[in-house]
C-alpha positions in Angstrom: 75.4 -249.5 41.6 78.9 -248.2 42.1 78.6 -246.3 38.9 75.3 -244.7 40.0 76.8 -243.8 43.4 79.8 -242.2 41.7 77.6 -240.2 39.4 75.5 -239.0 42.4 78.7 -238.0 44.2 80.0 -236.1 41.2 76.7 -234.3 40.8 76.6 -233.4 44.5 80.2 -232.1 44.3 79.3 -230.0 41.2 76.2 -228.6 42.9 78.2 -227.7 46.0 80.9 -226.1 43.9 78.2 -224.0 42.0 76.6 -222.9 45.2 80.0 -222.0 46.6 80.7 -219.9 43.5 77.4 -218.1 43.7 77.8 -217.4 47.4 81.4 -216.2 46.8 80.3 -214.0 44.0 77.5 -212.5 46.1 79.8 -211.8 48.9 82.3 -210.1 46.6 79.5 -208.0 45.1 78.3 -206.9 48.5 81.9 -206.1 49.6 82.4 -204.1 46.4 79.1 -202.3 46.8 80.0 -201.4 50.4 83.5 -200.3 49.4 82.0 -198.1 46.6 79.4 -196.6 48.9 82.1 -195.9 51.5 84.3 -194.3 48.9 81.4 -192.1 47.6 80.4 -191.0 51.1 83.9 -190.3 52.3 85.7 -189.0 49.2 83.0 -187.3 47.0 80.3 -186.0 49.3 82.1 -182.9 50.7 79.7 -180.5 49.1 76.6 -182.4 50.1 77.8 -182.0 53.8 77.7 -178.2 53.6 74.8 -176.4 55.3 71.6 -176.2 53.1 72.3 -172.5 52.9 76.0 -171.5 52.7 77.7 -168.1 53.4 75.4 -166.9 56.2 72.3 -168.1 54.4 73.1 -166.3 51.2 73.2 -169.1 48.7 71.5 -172.5 48.2 73.8 -175.5 48.6 72.4 -177.0 45.4 73.8 -174.1 43.4 77.2 -174.8 44.8 76.9 -178.5 44.0 76.0 -177.7 40.4 79.0 -175.5 40.1 82.0 -177.3 41.8 83.3 -180.8 41.2 82.9 -183.7 43.6 85.3 -183.4 46.5 86.2 -185.2 49.8 85.8 -182.0 51.9 84.5 -178.5 51.4 84.7 -175.4 53.5 82.5 -172.3 53.2 82.6 -168.8 54.6 81.5 -165.3 54.3 82.5 -161.8 55.4 80.9 -158.4 55.3 82.0 -154.9 56.1 80.4 -151.5 56.0 81.7 -148.9 53.5 81.1 -145.3 52.9 78.2 -145.9 50.5 76.8 -149.0 52.0 78.1 -152.6 52.5 80.3 -155.2 50.9 79.6 -158.9 51.3 81.7 -161.8 50.1 81.3 -165.5 49.9 83.6 -168.4 49.2 83.6 -172.2 49.0 86.9 -174.0 49.0 87.2 -177.7 48.2 89.9 -180.3 48.9 89.9 -180.9 45.1 91.5 -177.5 44.7 88.5 -175.7 43.1 87.1 -172.5 44.6 83.8 -170.7 44.0 83.9 -167.1 45.2 82.0 -163.9 44.8 81.7 -160.4 46.1 78.8 -157.9 46.1 78.8 -154.3 47.1 76.9 -151.0 46.9 78.3 -148.9 44.1 77.6 -145.5 42.5 77.3 -146.7 38.9 74.7 -146.7 36.2 73.8 -149.7 34.0 75.6 -148.1 31.1 78.8 -147.7 33.2 78.5 -151.3 34.4 78.0 -152.6 30.8 80.8 -150.4 29.4 83.2 -151.8 32.1 82.5 -155.4 31.1 82.4 -154.8 27.4 85.9 -153.4 27.8 87.2 -156.2 30.0 85.6 -159.0 27.9 86.2 -157.3 24.5 82.4 -157.6 24.0 82.4 -161.4 24.4 79.6 -161.6 26.9 76.0 -162.8 27.0 73.4 -160.7 28.9 69.9 -161.3 30.3 67.5 -159.1 32.3 64.2 -159.0 34.2 63.0 -155.4 34.4 66.0 -153.4 35.7 67.7 -156.5 37.2 70.6 -157.3 34.9 73.1 -160.2 34.6 75.9 -161.0 32.2 78.6 -163.7 31.8 81.8 -163.8 29.9 81.9 -166.1 26.9 84.8 -168.5 26.4 85.7 -168.3 30.1 86.8 -171.4 32.0 85.8 -169.7 35.3 82.2 -169.0 34.4 82.9 -165.3 35.3 79.6 -163.4 35.8 78.2 -160.2 37.2 74.8 -159.0 38.4 73.4 -155.5 38.7 70.4 -154.6 40.9 69.4 -150.9 41.4 69.5 -150.0 45.1 69.7 -146.8 47.1 70.9 -148.0 50.6 69.4 -146.9 53.8 70.7 -143.5 54.9 71.7 -142.4 51.4 69.8 -139.7 49.5 69.5 -140.7 45.8 70.0 -137.1 44.7 73.5 -137.2 46.2 74.7 -139.9 43.8 76.6 -139.0 40.6 74.9 -142.0 39.0 72.3 -144.6 40.1 73.2 -146.6 43.1 73.2 -150.3 42.7 74.3 -153.6 44.2 76.9 -155.0 41.8 78.2 -158.5 42.3 81.0 -160.6 40.6 81.7 -164.3 40.9 83.7 -167.0 39.3 85.5 -170.4 39.7 89.2 -170.8 40.3 90.3 -174.3 39.2 88.0 -176.8 37.6 84.2 -176.6 37.7 81.8 -179.6 37.7 80.6 -178.5 34.3 81.9 -176.2 31.6 80.8 -173.7 28.9 77.3 -172.4 29.0 76.3 -174.7 31.8 79.1 -173.3 34.0 78.2 -169.7 33.1 74.6 -170.3 34.2 75.6 -172.0 37.5 77.9 -169.2 38.4 75.4 -166.6 37.5 72.8 -168.3 39.7 75.3 -168.1 42.5 76.0 -164.4 41.8 72.3 -163.6 41.7 71.6 -165.2 45.1 74.7 -163.3 46.5 73.4 -160.0 45.1 69.9 -160.5 46.6 71.4 -161.3 50.0 73.5 -158.1 49.9 70.4 -156.2 48.8 68.8 -157.2 52.1 71.9 -156.3 54.1 72.0 -152.9 52.5 68.4 -152.3 53.5 67.7 -150.8 50.1 65.0 -148.2 49.9 61.7 -149.1 48.2 62.4 -152.9 48.5 61.3 -155.0 45.5 60.1 -158.6 44.9 62.7 -160.6 43.0 62.0 -163.4 40.5 63.1 -166.8 41.8 65.7 -167.0 39.0 66.9 -165.0 36.1 66.2 -165.9 32.5 68.4 -168.7 31.1 71.3 -167.7 28.9 70.5 -170.4 26.4 67.4 -168.6 25.4 69.4 -165.5 24.5 72.3 -166.8 22.5 
């Protein structure tokens, strides 16, 4: 009987120890999950806490999230000023991780040929180009910044088209300073999407004559390489 009682006691002790181990493991897992969730929310969700539309409503937040790396905090801002031929609008997103996404769009007196020649010279011809009708975009190849530009014909309000030496247009440029969330073709595409939305916003600010309907997005570069 004593042997049986001892066996039962050892079994009960082992069972208690096993339950204690399971409970301790569960508690540790819950604490770890809570700590990880807190870390993610505090230290990596800076971009997600930006407004749904950044830079005075110019750009979708999701485009910024696709472009910049995760960060604890992020700050966005925009500025605009009137110029002789129209308007200039700029947008920036700064992160505590040290990366910056910025772009600028303005009304310029330049033809598509002039625009292309400028970038062919500055990129030594290493650029990829897409278009929808007369809306043009290009991005520099082998660029860690995803440098891109968009060209949209526009004669701003109050300007007579015949007074221009060349065609009026909204021309925008954008890029990343520091590290992007992605690289290569994916970064070029993300920056170009940012540039395109910036250009469309400036088109509205400039009150371009004969307003047009824009496609939701430009053709993808991967289909033209």
